[in-house]
C-alpha positions in Angstrom: 18.8 -10.7 -17.3 16.3 -10.6 -20.1 14.3 -13.3 -18.2 14.0 -11.1 -15.1 12.8 -8.2 -17.4 10.2 -10.5 -18.9 8.9 -11.4 -15.4 8.8 -7.7 -14.5 6.8 -6.9 -17.6 4.3 -9.6 -16.9 3.8 -8.3 -13.3 3.4 -4.7 -14.6 0.8 -5.9 -17.1 -1.1 -7.5 -14.2 -1.1 -4.2 -12.3 -2.1 -2.1 -15.3 -4.8 -4.5 -16.5 -6.7 -4.6 -13.3 -8.5 -1.3 -13.4 -11.8 -3.1 -12.9 -10.8 -4.2 -9.4 -10.6 -7.9 -10.3 -7.8 -10.1 -9.0 -5.4 -10.9 -11.7 -3.3 -14.1 -11.7 -0.5 -15.7 -13.7 1.4 -19.0 -13.4 5.1 -19.4 -14.0 6.4 -22.7 -15.4 9.6 -24.3 -16.4 9.5 -27.3 -18.8 5.8 -27.8 -18.2 6.2 -27.8 -14.4 4.2 -25.1 -12.6 6.5 -23.5 -10.0 4.3 -20.8 -8.7 1.2 -18.7 -9.2 1.1 -14.9 -8.6 -2.1 -13.0 -7.8 -2.3 -9.2 -7.8 -4.9 -7.5 -5.6 -5.6 -4.0 -6.9 -7.5 -3.0 -3.8 -4.4 -3.4 -1.6 -1.9 -3.1 -4.4 -0.2 -6.3 -3.2 1.0 -9.5 -4.8 0.5 -12.9 -3.4 3.1 -15.5 -4.5 2.0 -19.1 -4.1 5.0 -21.5 -4.4 4.3 -25.1 -5.3 6.7 -27.6 -3.7 7.7 -31.1 -4.8 5.6 -32.6 -2.0 2.4 -30.9 -3.3 2.4 -28.4 -0.4 2.2 -24.7 -1.2 3.6 -21.7 0.6 2.1 -18.3 0.2 4.0 -15.0 0.5 2.7 -11.5 0.2 4.6 -8.6 -1.3 3.8 -4.9 -1.8 6.7 -4.4 -4.1 6.8 -5.5 -7.8 10.6 -5.8 -7.9 10.9 -8.0 -4.9 8.1 -10.2 -6.3 9.9 -10.5 -9.6 13.2 -11.4 -7.9 11.5 -14.2 -5.9 9.9 -15.6 -9.1 13.3 -15.3 -11.0 15.0 -17.2 -8.2 12.5 -20.0 -8.4 12.9 -20.3 -12.1 16.7 -20.3 -11.9 16.7 -23.0 -9.2 14.6 -25.2 -11.4 16.7 -24.6 -14.5 20.0 -25.0 -12.6 19.6 -27.3 -9.7 22.6 -27.6 -7.4 
């Protein structure tokens, strides 16, 4: 659960650090492999999650809730750490 808390703290820092109106971004990696990139758009108060697939294709998802964004990132990290 501490990993989820760490993700939430990073997303909150993106929200709080963007008082200038600039788009903040952060990458999430496991063992050197970039799983996704998150951007925070302060004008609309939304997150964009760009997920990198093994086939070099990306999928983008938009969220207006920090907690849902954090859960999606957490799921990606867990899937990479514990493949079925």
